[in-house]
C-alpha positions as CSV (number, residue, x, y, z in Angstrom):
1,X,0.0,0.0,0.0
2,X,1.1,3.6,-0.7
3,X,-1.1,6.3,0.7
4,X,-1.5,9.3,-1.7
5,X,-2.5,11.9,0.8
6,X,-4.7,12.6,3.9
7,X,-8.3,12.8,2.7
8,X,-9.9,14.0,5.9
9,X,-9.6,14.2,9.7
10,X,-12.7,13.5,11.8
11,X,-13.3,15.4,15.0
12,X,-16.0,14.8,17.7
13,X,-17.6,18.0,18.8
14,X,-20.4,18.5,21.3
15,X,-21.9,21.6,19.5
16,X,-21.7,21.4,15.7
17,X,-22.9,24.9,15.1
18,X,-20.3,26.4,17.5
19,X,-17.6,24.3,16.0
20,X,-18.6,25.3,12.4
21,X,-18.5,29.0,13.4
22,X,-15.0,28.5,14.9
23,X,-13.5,26.6,12.0
24,X,-15.1,28.8,9.3
25,X,-15.1,32.3,10.9
26,X,-11.9,32.0,12.9
27,X,-9.7,29.5,11.1
28,X,-10.9,30.2,7.6
29,X,-12.2,26.7,6.5
30,X,-15.3,26.5,4.3
31,X,-18.4,24.4,4.6
32,X,-18.9,21.6,2.0
33,X,-22.4,20.8,0.8
34,X,-21.8,17.1,0.1
35,X,-22.1,15.6,3.6
36,X,-24.2,12.4,3.5
37,X,-27.0,11.8,6.0
38,X,-25.3,9.7,8.7
39,X,-28.2,9.9,11.2
40,X,-26.2,12.1,13.5
41,X,-25.3,15.8,13.4
42,X,-22.1,17.0,11.8
43,X,-20.5,19.1,9.0
44,X,-17.9,18.6,6.3
45,X,-15.3,21.4,5.9
46,X,-12.7,22.1,3.3
47,X,-9.1,22.9,4.5
48,X,-7.2,23.5,1.3
49,X,-7.1,20.2,-0.5
50,X,-8.1,18.2,2.6
51,X,-11.2,18.0,4.7
52,X,-12.2,18.2,8.3
53,X,-15.3,16.3,9.3
54,X,-17.1,17.4,12.4
55,X,-19.2,14.7,14.1
56,X,-21.7,15.5,16.8
57,X,-20.5,13.4,19.7
58,X,-18.6,13.8,23.0
59,X,-15.0,14.6,22.3
60,X,-12.5,12.0,23.7
61,X,-10.1,12.9,26.5
62,X,-7.1,15.0,25.4
63,X,-4.1,12.7,25.2
64,X,-2.0,14.7,22.7
65,X,-4.0,13.8,19.6
66,X,-4.3,16.7,17.2
67,X,-4.1,17.7,13.5
68,X,-2.2,20.5,11.9
69,X,-3.2,23.3,9.6
70,X,-0.4,24.6,7.4
71,X,-0.1,28.4,7.4
72,X,2.2,30.7,5.5
73,X,2.8,33.3,8.3
74,X,2.6,31.9,11.7
75,X,3.3,35.1,13.6
76,X,0.5,36.9,11.7
77,X,-1.9,34.1,12.3
78,X,-1.1,34.1,16.0
79,X,-1.6,37.8,16.2
80,X,-4.9,37.7,14.3
81,X,-6.3,34.9,16.5
82,X,-5.3,36.6,19.7
83,X,-7.0,39.8,18.5
84,X,-10.1,37.7,18.2
85,X,-9.8,36.5,21.8
86,X,-8.5,33.0,20.9
87,X,-5.9,31.6,23.2
88,X,-2.9,30.4,21.1
89,X,0.5,29.3,22.4
90,X,3.6,31.1,21.4
91,X,5.4,29.9,18.3
92,X,8.1,27.3,18.8
93,X,10.5,25.6,16.5
94,X,9.8,22.0,15.4
95,X,12.3,20.4,13.0
96,X,12.9,23.0,10.3
97,X,9.5,24.7,10.8
98,X,7.6,26.4,13.6
99,X,4.3,25.5,15.4
100,X,1.7,26.9,17.7
101,X,-1.3,25.3,19.3
102,X,-4.9,26.2,20.2
103,X,-8.0,24.4,21.2
104,X,-11.3,24.4,19.3
105,X,-14.5,25.1,21.3
106,X,-14.9,21.3,22.0
107,X,-11.4,21.1,23.4
108,X,-9.8,19.4,20.4
109,X,-6.1,20.4,20.0
110,X,-5.2,22.1,16.7
111,X,-1.6,22.8,15.6
112,X,-0.8,25.7,13.3
113,X,2.3,24.8,11.3
114,X,4.6,27.0,9.2
115,X,7.1,25.1,7.1
116,X,10.6,26.3,6.7
């Protein structure tokens, strides 16, 4: 097997509407209109060429699991998010890039990653 790319990441969120507002209005993702009826609440979002699927369910306990959004100017993103009242860690080096972390409204950890 050879994976071609990550197609989507699925996150449990207690409040889908609140999570959609956060991911769209704060982090700049966009809502897709092709989510199938799964019998539970949720939303499909676009993040560049990949997707984030929000599933209405209790989020699991935080144990370091997270996904990363690639950004082109980490300092500007951190500044913008903080001006909106979002708590974001300071940037720190990781490998040849830099990263910062924040939590979505459901408590899911999100990394912001700037490549070298």
